[in-house]
N, CA, C and O of each residue as an XYZ file, in Angstrom:
252
protein
N      39.618     11.227   -142.930
C      40.374     11.601   -142.911
C      41.284     12.393   -143.552
O      42.009     13.286   -143.113
N      41.061     11.658   -145.362
C      42.049     12.374   -146.450
C      40.643     13.473   -146.696
O      40.830     14.255   -147.628
N      39.590     13.586   -146.142
C      38.478     14.456   -146.850
C      38.748     15.799   -146.106
O      38.695     16.944   -146.554
N      39.046     15.371   -144.881
C      40.038     16.117   -144.314
C      40.625     18.027   -144.764
O      40.222     19.190   -144.781
N      42.306     16.809   -145.171
C      43.378     17.321   -145.731
C      42.243     18.188   -147.169
O      42.012     19.390   -147.300
N      41.748     17.006   -148.042
C      41.234     17.792   -149.159
C      40.253     19.607   -149.132
O      40.221     20.600   -149.859
N      39.658     19.199   -147.937
C      39.316     20.559   -147.454
C      39.878     21.544   -147.066
O      39.421     22.621   -147.450
N      40.968     21.540   -146.242
C      41.977     22.322   -145.868
C      42.645     22.653   -146.532
O      43.384     23.591   -146.232
N      42.718     21.946   -147.953
C      43.742     22.680   -149.058
C      42.540     23.181   -149.648
O      42.881     24.352   -149.816
N      41.537     23.117   -150.017
C      40.551     24.727   -150.984
C      40.533     25.553   -149.668
O      40.678     26.761   -149.856
N      40.359     25.094   -148.153
C      39.932     26.469   -147.540
C      41.858     27.132   -147.657
O      42.320     28.159   -147.161
N      42.181     26.648   -148.037
C      43.328     27.398   -147.788
C      43.392     28.288   -148.684
O      43.392     29.498   -148.457
N      43.446     27.804   -149.696
C      43.225     28.861   -151.565
C      42.593     30.118   -151.377
O      42.908     31.157   -151.957
N      41.332     29.923   -150.211
C      40.319     30.929   -150.162
C      40.335     31.934   -149.398
O      39.807     33.021   -149.160
N      41.521     30.837   -148.932
C      41.691     32.402   -147.165
C      42.840     33.213   -147.565
O      42.837     34.404   -147.253
N      44.311     32.474   -148.542
C      45.220     33.326   -148.823
C      44.536     34.224   -149.853
O      44.767     35.434   -149.868
N      43.534     33.530   -150.884
C      43.085     34.716   -151.990
C      41.426     34.929   -152.274
O      40.505     34.600   -153.021
N      41.889     36.000   -150.701
C      40.197     36.250   -150.503
C      39.751     37.595   -152.342
O      38.658     38.158   -152.278
N      40.346     37.798   -153.228
C      40.222     38.555   -154.101
C      40.623     37.970   -155.337
O      41.845     37.840   -155.415
N      40.009     37.597   -156.279
C      40.127     37.544   -157.352
C      41.706     37.216   -158.052
O      41.606     37.841   -159.108
N      42.750     36.747   -158.055
C      43.922     36.555   -158.542
C      44.258     36.298   -160.175
O      43.929     35.268   -160.764
N      44.916     37.334   -160.744
C      44.764     37.821   -162.004
C      46.659     37.612   -163.041
O      47.680     38.296   -162.985
N      46.366     36.573   -163.709
C      47.666     35.753   -163.749
C      47.722     35.771   -165.906
O      47.817     34.929   -166.799
N      47.610     37.058   -165.815
C      47.491     37.558   -166.599
C      46.320     37.468   -168.371
O      45.396     38.267   -168.526
N      46.459     37.024   -168.809
C      45.559     36.775   -170.031
C      45.284     35.228   -170.539
O      46.126     34.459   -171.003
N      43.546     34.921   -170.275
C      43.444     33.545   -170.913
C      43.268     32.535   -169.835
O      43.720     32.739   -168.709
N      42.864     31.857   -170.033
C      42.705     30.403   -169.092
C      44.331     29.332   -169.010
O      44.653     28.397   -168.277
N      44.987     29.993   -170.063
C      45.707     28.691   -169.760
C      46.908     29.532   -168.544
O      47.681     28.884   -167.838
N      46.843     30.599   -168.538
C      47.864     31.617   -167.914
C      47.570     31.160   -165.896
O      48.450     31.156   -165.035
N      46.132     30.850   -165.706
C      45.379     30.269   -164.717
C      45.710     29.278   -164.886
O      46.024     29.066   -163.715
N      45.900     28.538   -165.287
C      46.173     26.610   -165.643
C      47.870     26.907   -165.292
O      48.433     26.106   -164.545
N      48.533     27.903   -165.774
C      49.721     27.939   -165.217
C      50.144     28.408   -163.719
O      50.873     28.033   -162.801
N      49.441     29.221   -163.963
C      49.560     30.102   -162.442
C      48.921     29.228   -161.031
O      49.049     29.397   -159.819
N      48.357     28.464   -161.675
C      47.483     27.117   -160.456
C      48.197     25.990   -159.903
O      48.307     25.399   -158.829
N      48.820     25.921   -161.582
C      49.450     24.899   -161.565
C      50.979     24.670   -160.488
O      51.201     23.681   -159.790
N      51.560     25.475   -160.583
C      52.397     26.873   -160.474
C      52.744     26.448   -158.479
O      53.608     25.751   -157.947
N      51.606     27.261   -157.912
C      50.742     27.436   -156.239
C      50.611     26.160   -156.066
O      51.211     25.572   -155.166
N      49.712     25.494   -157.007
C      49.202     23.826   -155.918
C      51.048     22.974   -155.470
O      51.476     22.536   -154.402
N      51.760     23.072   -157.023
C      52.974     22.386   -156.638
C      53.676     22.521   -155.642
O      54.136     21.584   -154.989
N      53.892     24.088   -155.338
C      54.925     24.735   -154.270
C      54.106     23.768   -153.014
O      54.601     22.642   -152.967
N      53.578     23.865   -152.545
C      52.581     23.667   -151.126
C      51.984     21.925   -151.650
O      50.879     22.032   -151.117
N      51.959     20.783   -152.155
C      52.050     19.436   -151.684
C      52.165     19.118   -153.332
O      52.056     19.660   -154.432
N      52.486     17.755   -152.644
C      52.777     17.059   -154.197
C      52.130     17.018   -155.063
O      51.030     16.557   -154.756
N      52.254     17.375   -156.487
C      51.034     16.827   -157.660
C      50.770     15.080   -157.397
O      51.447     14.095   -157.103
N      49.439     15.391   -157.686
C      49.165     13.834   -158.221
C      48.174     13.539   -156.905
O      47.321     12.683   -157.135
N      48.159     13.970   -155.902
C      47.500     13.863   -154.665
C      46.126     14.593   -154.656
O      45.953     15.733   -155.088
N      45.240     13.854   -154.150
C      44.105     14.886   -154.007
C      44.469     16.259   -153.085
O      43.676     17.201   -153.090
N      45.440     16.301   -152.469
C      45.284     17.830   -151.862
C      45.904     18.822   -153.024
O      45.584     20.006   -153.128
N      46.572     18.342   -153.633
C      47.124     18.874   -154.980
C      45.431     19.518   -155.313
O      44.657     20.438   -155.051
N      45.563     18.447   -155.962
C      43.800     18.612   -156.780
C      43.001     19.695   -156.574
O      42.637     20.511   -157.421
N      42.573     19.648   -154.638
C      41.968     20.572   -154.222
C      41.958     22.042   -154.323
O      41.047     22.857   -154.466
N      43.582     22.170   -154.173
C      44.346     23.306   -154.276
C      44.603     24.067   -155.172
O      45.075     25.203   -155.189
N      44.128     23.098   -156.250
C      44.386     23.416   -158.202
C      43.404     23.799   -158.062
O      43.390     25.019   -157.900
N      41.717     22.941   -158.023
C      40.863     23.688   -158.406
C      40.028     24.798   -157.956
O      39.241     25.469   -158.623
N      40.481     24.925   -156.080
C      39.920     25.983   -155.614
C      40.768     27.312   -156.242
O      40.208     28.404   -156.342
N      42.057     27.122   -156.620
C      42.726     28.026   -157.365
C      41.845     28.314   -158.810
O      41.841     29.347   -159.480
N      41.467     27.664   -158.933
C      40.984     27.568   -160.880
C      39.779     28.621   -160.138
O      39.808     29.841   -159.983
N      38.964     27.834   -159.844
C      37.830     29.327   -158.990
C      38.110     30.502   -159.077
O      37.349     31.200   -159.747
N      38.949     30.947   -158.621
C      39.392     32.306   -158.267
C      40.093     32.783   -159.215
O      40.267     33.993   -159.072
N      40.574     32.351   -160.127
C      41.492     33.078   -160.989
C      41.058     33.812   -161.862
O      40.575     33.171   -162.795
N      41.018     34.809   -161.966
C      39.937     35.983   -162.913
C      40.984     35.895   -164.396
O      42.145     35.499   -164.292
N      40.384     36.326   -165.769
C      41.119     36.017   -166.561
C      40.489     37.211   -167.756
O      39.316     37.345   -168.106
N      41.298     37.731   -168.063
C      41.389     38.685   -168.573
C      40.307     38.117   -169.816
O      40.011     38.850   -170.759
């Protein structure tokens, strides 16, 4: 059941952001953006938070 939640969290990132996210310049901007976005949806440190964060980082476009 835990893996289903992780999968759903990862899919929600892809569904919400079909285009690459523009988060400013550099990887630090993506980390900040994805941390804040994941924390809006899930409790930090949970598998769901990690899945959302990782999915966000994969789609974050860095200048």
